[in-house]
Every structure is written in structure tokens, then in C-alpha cells.
C-alpha positions in Angstrom: 123.2 105.8 123.8 119.7 104.6 123.4 118.4 101.0 124.5 118.7 99.6 121.1 122.3 100.4 120.6 123.2 99.5 124.2 121.4 95.3 123.2 123.8 95.8 120.4 126.6 96.2 122.4 125.7 94.1 125.0 125.4 90.9 122.6 128.2 91.7 120.3 130.2 92.0 124.1 128.2 87.8 125.1 129.2 86.8 121.4 132.8 87.6 121.8 133.6 86.9 124.9 131.6 83.1 124.2 134.4 82.8 121.3 137.4 83.6 123.6 136.3 81.1 125.9 135.6 77.9 123.7 138.0 75.2 124.3 140.5 74.4 122.0 138.9 71.2 120.3 135.4 71.5 120.8 133.2 70.1 118.6 130.8 72.9 117.6 129.4 71.4 114.6 129.0 67.3 115.4 127.8 64.9 113.3 124.2 64.3 113.3 123.7 60.8 113.7 125.2 57.5 115.9 127.2 56.6 112.7 128.7 60.0 112.0 130.0 60.1 115.7 131.1 57.0 115.8 133.7 57.5 113.0 134.2 61.0 113.6 134.3 61.4 117.7 134.8 57.8 119.0 134.4 58.7 122.3 131.6 60.8 121.8 132.6 63.4 124.8 132.3 66.3 121.8 136.0 66.7 121.5 138.4 66.0 118.8 141.4 66.2 121.7 142.3 63.2 123.6 139.9 64.8 126.4 137.3 67.6 127.1 140.1 69.6 128.7 140.7 70.4 125.1 144.2 70.5 122.8 147.5 72.0 124.6 150.9 72.2 123.1 149.8 70.4 119.8 146.8 69.1 118.1 147.6 66.6 116.0 149.3 62.9 116.3 148.8 61.2 119.6 147.5 64.5 121.0 144.2 63.9 118.8 141.5 61.8 119.3 142.3 61.0 115.4 145.5 60.2 114.8 145.5 61.0 111.2 148.2 61.3 108.6 149.2 64.4 107.6 149.7 64.8 103.7 153.3 65.7 102.7 153.7 68.6 101.5 156.4 69.8 98.3 156.6 73.7 100.6 155.7 76.5 102.7 152.2 76.7 103.3 151.6 80.4 104.2 148.3 82.4 105.0 147.0 84.6 102.4 148.4 82.5 99.1 145.3 81.8 97.6 143.8 82.9 94.5 140.2 84.4 95.8 138.9 84.4 98.8 139.7 86.3 102.3 143.5 85.9 103.9 143.0 83.8 107.0 139.3 82.8 105.9 137.2 79.9 105.2 139.1 78.5 102.4 142.4 79.4 103.1 144.4 76.4 104.1 146.6 77.0 107.2 149.5 75.0 109.1 151.6 75.0 112.4 154.4 76.6 111.0 155.1 77.6 108.1 157.4 74.4 106.3 155.3 71.8 108.2 152.8 69.3 106.9 150.1 69.7 109.9 147.4 71.5 107.1 145.4 68.3 105.5 145.0 65.0 107.0 143.6 61.6 105.7 143.0 58.3 108.1 141.6 54.7 106.5 139.6 53.6 109.8 137.0 50.6 110.4 134.5 51.1 112.3 132.1 48.2 113.0 133.9 46.0 110.3 133.0 48.7 107.6 136.0 50.5 106.2 136.1 54.4 106.0 138.0 57.2 105.0 138.2 60.2 106.7 139.6 63.6 106.0 140.5 66.7 107.7 141.7 70.4 106.8 142.7 73.3 108.9 141.6 76.5 107.9 141.9 80.3 108.8 138.1 80.5 109.8 134.6 79.2 109.0 131.8 80.1 107.2 128.5 79.2 106.6 128.6 79.6 102.9 129.1 77.6 99.9 132.4 76.6 99.7 134.0 73.4 98.5 137.0 71.1 100.2 138.4 68.6 97.7 141.1 65.6 97.6 141.6 65.8 94.1 143.4 61.7 93.3 145.2 60.6 90.1 144.6 56.1 90.4 146.3 55.1 87.4 149.4 56.6 87.7 149.6 58.8 84.3 149.1 63.0 84.7 149.1 65.2 82.5 147.3 65.4 79.0 145.7 62.0 78.8 142.0 63.8 79.0 141.1 66.5 76.3 139.5 68.8 79.1 141.4 71.3 79.9 140.2 71.5 83.4 141.0 67.9 84.0 144.8 67.4 83.8 144.5 63.7 84.8 142.1 62.8 88.2 140.6 59.9 88.2 139.1 60.4 91.4 137.3 63.3 94.0 136.2 63.4 97.4 134.7 67.0 98.0 132.7 68.3 101.2 130.4 70.9 99.6 128.9 73.1 102.3 125.8 75.9 102.0 122.8 75.5 100.0 124.9 72.2 98.0 125.1 70.3 101.9 126.7 67.0 100.5 130.2 64.8 100.8 130.3 63.9 97.1 132.7 61.1 95.6 132.9 61.9 92.0 134.7 59.8 89.1 136.2 61.2 85.8 136.6 58.9 83.3 136.6 59.2 79.2 138.2 61.4 76.9 136.2 64.3 77.9 137.3 64.0 81.7 133.6 64.4 82.8 131.9 63.2 85.8 131.0 60.0 85.0 129.7 58.9 88.3 128.8 60.5 91.6 128.0 59.4 95.1 126.4 61.8 98.0 126.6 61.7 101.2 124.6 63.8 104.0 126.5 66.8 104.9 125.2 66.5 108.9 125.6 63.4 109.4 129.3 62.9 107.3 130.4 66.0 108.7 131.8 67.5 111.8 133.8 71.1 112.8 135.7 71.6 115.9 138.3 74.5 116.8 142.0 73.9 116.2 144.6 74.9 118.9 146.1 77.0 116.3 145.3 80.3 115.8 147.6 81.4 112.7 145.8 84.9 111.1 145.7 85.8 115.4 142.2 84.1 115.3 140.9 81.0 115.7 141.5 78.1 113.0 138.9 75.2 112.8 139.0 71.8 111.6 136.5 70.8 109.0 136.1 66.9 109.5 134.4 64.4 107.1 134.4 60.9 105.8 133.2 58.5 103.0 133.2 54.7 103.0 135.8 53.5 101.5 133.8 50.9 99.1 132.2 54.3 97.1 135.8 55.2 95.6 135.4 52.0 93.7 139.1 51.4 93.7 140.2 48.1 92.0 144.3 49.0 92.4 146.1 51.3 93.7 148.5 53.0 94.6 147.2 56.6 94.1 148.7 60.1 94.3 146.4 63.0 95.8 146.2 66.5 95.8 144.0 68.7 98.4 142.2 71.9 97.5 139.5 74.5 98.6 137.0 75.8 96.1 135.9 79.5 96.5 131.7 78.2 95.8 130.7 74.7 96.3 131.0 71.9 93.6 133.5 69.5 92.0 137.5 70.5 91.9 137.7 70.0 88.8 135.3 72.3 87.0 135.4 75.4 90.6 137.4 78.0 91.3 140.1 76.7 93.3 141.3 79.0 95.9 143.9 77.4 97.8 146.2 74.5 97.4 147.5 72.5 100.4 151.5 72.1 101.0 153.0 74.7 98.1 152.3 78.5 98.2 150.6 78.7 95.4 152.0 82.4 94.5 154.7 80.8 93.4 153.1 79.3 90.5 151.3 82.4 89.8 147.9 80.7 91.1 148.1 78.8 87.8 145.8 75.8 89.0 147.3 73.2 86.4 151.0 74.1 86.8 150.6 73.8 90.7 148.7 70.4 90.4 151.5 69.1 87.9 153.9 70.0 90.7 151.7 68.4 93.5 151.1 65.0 92.0 154.3 64.7 90.2 156.1 64.4 93.8 153.8 63.0 95.8 154.5 59.2 97.1 152.4 57.0 95.5 150.7 55.2 98.6 148.0 52.6 99.2 145.2 54.4 100.6 144.6 51.9 103.1 147.9 51.4 104.6 147.0 55.6 105.9 145.7 53.8 109.7 146.5 55.5 113.0 149.8 56.8 113.3 151.4 55.9 110.1 153.0 58.1 107.6 153.4 58.9 104.4 157.3 58.3 102.3 159.0 62.0 101.8 157.8 63.6 98.1 160.0 63.8 95.3 161.9 67.0 95.3 161.2 69.4 92.5 164.4 70.1 90.1 165.9 73.7 90.7 166.4 76.1 88.2 170.3 77.0 87.5 170.9 80.4 86.8 172.6 80.8 83.2 177.0 81.1 82.7 177.8 78.1 84.4 181.2 76.7 83.6 184.0 74.7 84.3 185.8 77.1 86.0 182.5 78.3 88.0 183.3 78.0 92.0 179.7 78.2 92.7 176.0 77.9 91.3 173.0 80.0 92.0 169.5 79.6 91.2 166.0 79.5 92.1 163.8 76.6 93.6 160.5 76.3 95.1 161.7 73.7 98.0 161.7 74.9 101.5 164.8 75.9 103.0 167.6 73.4 103.9 166.0 71.1 101.0 169.4 69.2 100.2 169.4 69.2 96.5 172.0 66.6 94.9 
């Protein structure tokens, strides 16, 4: 083996060793300024876990420095159900067990007298490429066909983390019959985000937390409650115009990866909630269950019913 080949091998071995030795909970990409650190890493120790000992047992709830509120789900969040991108990659939302809602999170928090909204995605991989991580909001309680733009089924607000060259956390406002962006407020990716290593290893390797935040006032909301859909985007940009990769809290493949069908299912079942109520340790109400499809041929004398449902196993159908 030549000296150059030996050098490459040594570098790879070192990199592998570092990767396996990283403590679960380590913030490997911290926020770049004092504000970002005070919001995302309040004790300033460089970990999303409670202490520098890292995560053990669980990496959410009271085990996390930020006791964030998990978004409700309507079905299993499996690995590899995405429309585009690699299974277990940086746009694949993963969970702690198939039917767990421990995949995407939100938190309303006051720091230094200012209210902030913090979002967390649990992802199967990490990447430096241009990707998008979007929280889409229905704020007027109407969803379906009020916008003529077929790409927007009824969202009025969006918070999206754009990585790569776009490098910004953006708050988009949508309104009008065209459904276009009427305003966009940008915040520095370097100062308003952090990345850390999750406890889970869903695809056999490390999973990651992508955290980002905005001042709550940037949403410009004058009414509550809201309904939410979280999704990843295969390239940086809005979750309205970009190609959705994976939606949170649903098996995308059950809907043929049809983004409109998935959005309607998520929003129609989402428990309308005031964002200001989502403080540390609180929770959402349970989502509304989706109606099952009953097979034909049922008569008055039938003693059993069969059909299909997109709900998780064990859901009670009344």
C-alpha cells in the first residue's frame, strides 16, 4: 500500500472513531451569537441533553434541556416513506418507534422578556447541502380550495429553515387568491439554528436534531388557534413551491406521496391550538381520527365488517 493510500485510510479511521465516540446530545453546530445560545442552549454547556453526560434512555421530555412539545401524528412515521431523497437521510423525518409522536416539536418560550417560537426536527441524517425544513400553518381555520394557486391548499404562514447557500430561517406570509408570498422575514441561519446528535439510531446510524427559532412577533398573528403540518423539502425554499420530501406524522406512501392529499389529512385532523399555550411540558390534544373505508357488501344480517384505515394499529373506531 502506498503512502498516500495509508494516509487516506488513517484519516477515514480517525473520522469513523470520532463519529462513534460523539456523545448523544452534543451540539456540534451551535448558534453563532449570545441570543441564539440563550434560546437554544440556555445553560450554555454545548448539549441538548440536561447535562454534558448526554442522553440516556430518552432524548425528549424532561430528559431534554428544552422540554419541547411533540406535534401530534395521525399515523406511523416510518423511515423511507419520502417522495425524494435518500432513506434515513437529511430529509427523512424519523421517530422514536413507528407510532410515536417524538419526531417534530415546537415550543413557545420567553427569554429576556421577548417571546420566541422554537422548532425541532428529528432527522435520519445530516447534510451541508441545500434543504428545507418547514412548519406550515393554517391560521384562518379554512383549508381546501380558497386559494386558486394549486400549490397552496390553504396555508397562511410558514416558518422554514433553509440550509446550504440559502442559509436563512424565513417567515413567509401567504394571502390573496393567488396564494403567493406577500411578505418574507429572514433571520440568520448561523445565529438562529443549532444542530445536535439525537439518542436514536433509527437507520442504524446517528439521527440528528435540527433546531431553529424566530421571534413570535414575526408571525404577525392577530388570531388563534392554528393548525400545523411539518415537512422537509428536497431543496431549500418554501414548502409551498418546493418539492416536499417527507411529511411528519404520517406514512406518505399510504397517500401515494400526493402532497395535497397528505396536507388535507394532516390539517383536517390536527387539533387547533393556540401557539402561546405550547410552553415547556405541555401537550396538544389528540388529533381527530380519519374515517375508515368500509368494504362493500355489508347487509343487515352481516356479523362482521372489514375495511381499511390509515390510523395506527389499535385505534378505536366508534
